[in-house]
C-alpha positions in Angstrom: -18.5 -44.2 3.0 -17.7 -42.8 7.4 -17.9 -38.8 7.5 -13.9 -38.4 7.4 -14.8 -38.9 3.7 -17.5 -36.8 3.3 -15.9 -33.9 5.0 -12.7 -34.7 2.7 -14.7 -34.1 -1.0 -17.1 -32.0 0.7 -13.5 -29.3 1.3 -12.3 -31.1 -2.4 -15.5 -29.5 -4.1 -15.7 -26.0 -2.3 -11.2 -25.7 -3.2 -12.2 -26.4 -6.8 -14.8 -23.8 -6.8 -12.8 -21.4 -5.8 -10.0 -22.7 -7.6 -12.7 -22.1 -11.5 -14.4 -19.0 -9.3 -11.5 -16.9 -7.8 -9.7 -16.1 -11.2 -12.9 -14.9 -12.6 -13.8 -12.4 -9.6 -10.4 -10.8 -9.1 -10.8 -10.2 -13.4 -14.3 -8.7 -12.8 -12.5 -7.4 -9.4 -9.7 -5.2 -11.2 -12.1 -3.7 -14.1 -13.8 -2.6 -11.5 -11.3 -0.3 -10.4 -10.1 0.2 -12.8 -13.5 1.9 -14.5 -13.7 3.3 -11.3 -11.1 4.9 -10.9 -12.0 6.0 -14.9 -14.6 7.7 -13.7 -13.7 9.5 -10.7 -11.1 11.4 -12.3 -13.3 12.3 -15.6 -16.5 12.6 -13.3 -18.3 10.5 -15.9 -20.9 8.5 -14.5 -22.6 6.6 -17.1 -24.0 3.1 -15.5 -23.5 1.3 -18.3 -19.2 2.5 -18.8 -19.3 0.4 -15.0 -21.2 -2.3 -16.5 -20.1 -3.3 -19.9 -16.6 -3.1 -20.1 -17.0 -5.8 -16.1 -19.3 -7.4 -18.9 -17.1 -8.5 -21.8 -13.3 -9.3 -19.2 -15.4 -11.6 -17.7 -16.4 -13.2 -20.7 -13.3 -13.4 -21.9 -11.4 -14.5 -19.2 -14.2 -17.1 -18.8 -12.7 -18.4 -22.2 -9.7 -18.2 -21.4 -9.9 -20.1 -19.2 -11.6 -22.6 -20.3 -9.7 -25.3 -20.7 -8.1 -24.9 -17.7 -11.8 -25.6 -15.6 -12.3 -28.0 -17.9 -8.9 -29.7 -16.0 -9.0 -29.5 -13.2 -12.9 -30.4 -13.7 -11.9 -33.6 -15.3 -10.1 -34.0 -12.7 -12.0 -34.2 -9.2 -14.5 -36.0 -11.4 -12.3 -38.8 -11.5 -11.6 -38.5 -8.3 -15.0 -38.5 -6.8 -15.3 -41.9 -9.8 -12.5 -43.6 -8.4 -13.6 -43.0 -5.1 -17.1 -44.6 -5.4 -15.8 -47.4 -7.7 -13.5 -48.8 -4.3 -16.6 -48.6 -2.3 -17.4 -51.3 -4.2 
């Protein structure tokens, strides 16, 4: 295995991390902005009001997107396995 293959594997792993993490983080960001806007409009400054809806939204987004995440990870694992087999 040479340096180019290691760099390609690392790039693929980082891109996979972004593909899996970005949708969940974007959903959390959107819910956080909506909650912050609600708090600013109503002047309710309850700490749990900002955390609980974000946690629930992130949980449901992970549950909803889990099959897609699993397919991405299986595909990446198959590519890595094929590269390992081709080396030997």
